[in-house]
C-alpha positions in Angstrom: 84.6 73.7 81.1 86.1 72.2 84.1 85.3 72.8 87.6 87.7 73.4 90.6 86.5 73.4 94.0 88.7 75.6 96.6 88.3 76.1 100.1 90.3 78.9 101.9 90.7 79.9 105.5 92.8 82.5 107.2 93.3 83.1 111.0 95.6 84.9 113.5 96.7 84.2 117.0 96.2 87.9 118.4 95.0 90.6 116.1 97.5 91.8 115.0 99.8 88.8 115.6 101.1 85.5 114.2 98.9 84.7 111.0 98.5 81.9 108.7 96.3 80.7 105.6 95.4 77.6 104.1 93.8 76.5 100.8 92.7 73.1 99.6 91.9 72.8 95.9 90.4 69.7 94.3 90.4 69.1 90.7 89.4 66.1 88.6 90.2 63.6 91.5 93.4 65.3 92.6 94.2 67.7 95.3 96.3 70.4 96.2 97.1 72.0 99.8 98.8 75.4 100.1 99.6 77.4 103.2 101.8 80.1 104.5 102.2 82.6 107.7 103.4 86.1 108.5 104.7 87.0 111.6 102.7 90.2 112.2 99.5 90.5 110.4 95.6 90.5 110.9 92.8 88.0 110.4 91.4 89.7 107.6 94.7 90.1 105.8 95.0 86.1 106.1 91.3 85.6 104.8 92.3 87.6 101.7 95.6 86.1 101.1 94.0 82.6 101.2 91.8 83.7 98.3 94.4 85.3 96.3 97.0 82.6 96.7 94.1 80.0 95.6 93.4 81.8 92.8 97.1 82.4 91.8 97.7 78.7 92.1 95.2 77.9 89.0 97.0 76.9 85.8 94.2 77.3 83.3 91.8 80.1 82.3 89.4 77.0 81.1 88.0 76.4 84.3 84.9 77.1 86.6 85.6 78.0 90.2 83.6 77.0 93.2 85.4 79.0 95.9 84.2 78.3 99.7 85.2 80.7 102.6 84.2 81.1 106.0 84.9 84.7 106.1 81.8 87.2 105.7 84.4 89.8 105.3 85.8 88.3 102.2 82.3 87.4 100.9 80.6 91.0 101.4 83.7 92.5 100.3 84.3 90.8 97.0 80.4 90.5 96.2 79.1 93.8 97.5 81.5 96.3 98.8 83.9 96.4 96.1 81.4 97.9 93.6 81.4 101.4 95.4 84.9 101.1 96.5 86.0 101.3 92.8 83.6 103.9 92.0 85.0 105.8 94.9 88.6 105.3 94.1 89.0 102.8 96.9 87.4 104.9 99.5 84.7 103.7 102.0 81.1 105.1 102.3 82.7 107.2 105.2 85.4 108.5 102.6 88.2 106.8 104.4 90.7 104.7 102.7 89.5 101.0 102.3 91.7 98.7 104.6 93.8 96.2 103.1 93.3 97.8 99.7 96.5 96.2 98.3 95.1 92.7 98.9 91.7 93.8 97.6 93.1 95.0 94.3 94.7 91.6 93.8 91.7 89.7 94.6 89.5 91.8 92.3 92.1 91.4 89.4 91.9 87.6 90.0 88.2 87.5 90.6 87.7 89.2 86.8 90.1 86.6 85.4 88.2 83.7 86.4 84.7 82.7 86.7 84.5 82.6 90.3 81.3 81.4 92.4 81.7 82.6 95.9 80.2 80.6 98.8 80.0 81.1 102.5 80.4 78.3 104.8 80.1 78.4 108.5 83.6 77.8 110.1 84.4 75.0 112.7 80.9 73.4 111.8 82.4 69.9 110.4 82.5 71.2 106.8 85.4 68.9 105.6 86.8 71.3 103.2 86.8 74.2 105.6 88.3 71.9 108.2 91.1 71.2 105.9 91.8 74.9 105.3 91.7 75.7 108.9 94.2 72.9 109.7 96.4 74.0 107.1 96.4 78.0 108.5 96.9 76.5 111.8 99.8 74.4 110.9 101.6 77.2 109.0 101.3 79.5 112.2 102.6 76.7 114.1 105.7 76.6 111.7 106.6 80.3 112.8 105.7 80.6 116.3 
């Protein structure tokens, strides 16, 4: 089974404010860069959107995925919190609706479709992949204001 390496990042200027997401995929010596922006969003929504867009871009089910993010929100959510959210019908331990539930549900479906190994990387630390994803997210934000 082939392996794809993905780096994702999302950001926001103001929170809420103009936001962007970036994705850098590397597979068998080739690469693909994706980015997008929204005028009125949050940092967490952009982090989730980056992971979703990355997994939606995959063309084959016959791959293993290593996905790197600098978002502890995404890491903790997909690896820990989501289990109880689903058991509690998308409610938090405080019995409040899960924020960004629309994106969490999309990410959950994609995470079940592919064998994803989730990795956390410190942001702005000189990691080549994280720096590229951050650059793409910022380019996307620049493109809309």
